[in-house]
Residue, then its C-alpha position, 0 to 999 in steps of 0.5 A: m500500499d502507498k503510504e502517502y496516498i493512504e495518509h491522504k485518504l485518511s486525512q479526507l476522512n477526518d474532514v468528513t468527521a469535521q463536516i459532520g461536526q459542524v451540523i451534529v454536536g458531540q456523538q463522536n463515537v457514533v459518527e466514528e462507528m458509522l464510518l467504520s461500518l461504511m468503510s467495511g462495507g456493511h450496514c448498521i442499526l442506530e438505536g436511540v430515542p426520538g430527537l437525537a438527530k439520527t436522520l440529520m446525522v445520516d443526511t449530513l454523512s451523505k452530503a459530505l461524501e457526495l453520496d445519493f441519499h434516500r429516506v423511507q419512513f417505515t409504517p405498518d402499511l408499507m409494502p415491499s414495492d414501496i421500497i424496491g420499486t414496482e412495474i408501471l404501465e407505459e405506452d409507446h406513443s410511436t406504436g401505440k403499443r403498451f408495456f410494463k416498465f420497472q420503476q425503481g424504488p428508494v432502495f436504488t441509492n448509495v445511502l438508505l435510511a430505514d427509519e424505524i424499521n421495527r415499525t413495518p411487517p416482516k414481509t417489508q423488512s425481508a424485502l430490504l434485508e434481501a437487497m442488503q445482502e445481495h446488493a441487487v433487487s429481483y423483480g418480475g424475473e429480472r435482476f436490478v443491481l443497486p448502486a455502489p456503495f450501498f449503505v443501509l442505516a436502519t433506526q430503532n426507537p428502544v422505548e416504545q415497542a407497542g405495535t412493533y415488529p422486532l427483527p428476528e435474531a437471524q435478520l439482526d445478524r446481517f447488520l454489521l454493527f448495532i450503534r446506540i446513541d445516548y443523550p448529549s451531555a449537559d454542555e452539549e445540549v446547551e450547544i444544541l440549543a444555541r445552534t438550532t434556535s438561531v439563523a445560522a445554517p452551516d454549509v456542509e462541504t463535499v470531501l469524498g465521492a462514491e469512488d473514494v469510498l469504494e477505494l477505502q473499502r478496498l484498502v480496509r481488507e488490505v489491513d494486516t491481521n496476524a494469525v494470533l489475533l484471528r485465533y483470539v477473535a475466534d475464541v472470543v466468539r466461540a466463548t459467547r456460545p453457551h456450553e461447558g467451559s464458556p464464561a459463567m455469565v454466558n451459560e447463565y444469561l444466553r439462550w444462543g451465542a454469536g455465529p461466524r458472522a460476528g468474527q467476520a464483523l470483529v475482524l473487518c471493523a478492527k481493520a477499519h479502525a486501524l486504518l482510520s487511526g493511521r496504522y496498517a495492522v490490527t491490534l488488540d485495542d482495535i478488536r476491543r474498540v469494536s467489540q460492543p457494536a459488533l457483538r451486542h445484537r448477535l447475543l440472545l438473552n434469556f428471561q433470567a438476564e431480563a429479570d436480572g437487568v443484565s444486558s448484552d454489553d455486560i455479557v461482552t464485557s464478561v467474555f473479553e475478561a474471561v478469554p485469555e489475551p494472546e501472549s504477544p499481542i500487537r498493541 
């Protein structure tokens, strides 16, 4: 890898973060995790209560990257055709013949915000998840390829669950990261009030384009991960599965542990974090940094965990404490 070229791309990524910071107050970890997911070529879920600027954050990211952006508000009456598209009847004015033409839906974009994905029935959720996995849409026997890069950010409201259709574990597993957005600090909330109640409107500048994002995704996969750390990641993922020898909290509070996609997510996002930090090899700290968003949605808690107030983040922490670190890890 050309070091000078990579450093130039990484400096542009820092500029992207700075552009988002002109609009979004705080939430640096959230912005970083969104970039890690994008750089890794995956999709992510954003979970937070209403009013935390989830939509604005995604819109600002797409502007800074000069990517097409569509937002779909998921509702109980939303149909798959409202997302992927449908056929419309058209007429050839020269011949008078009528024919069906596929009208592309909002999924044909670079950045798609699936707002409140758990508000729509499973049939519509599945249509989006198929597009996420295949990066293409099938309709009427034809296959339509989605634009590249293709990045889905789905939001969920963790408070009100009445009338929702929670994503099953198998579908949650298809999201690379599960990002939690917390309330701003006291000082950040004052800054939000100052910015949003004045006439000033920050102008977001374009920093990177679609081709730059695709190049960054390629560079992420070139980051080195030694065999020792790969074995460590495999041990961590396997330790989340309840069986004899797993940490006590895993056996007590989990019904199911993480599958192989969890290890892939850990390694890919650790590579992206290393590259974002200006390094070309993964360290143990990179793996730790991405452990919570990469694993929290891949662990199925039992009723005892809910009764005792134990979260999936607590389980992830206990697993990393229990699994022996490599004797000579790269830090």
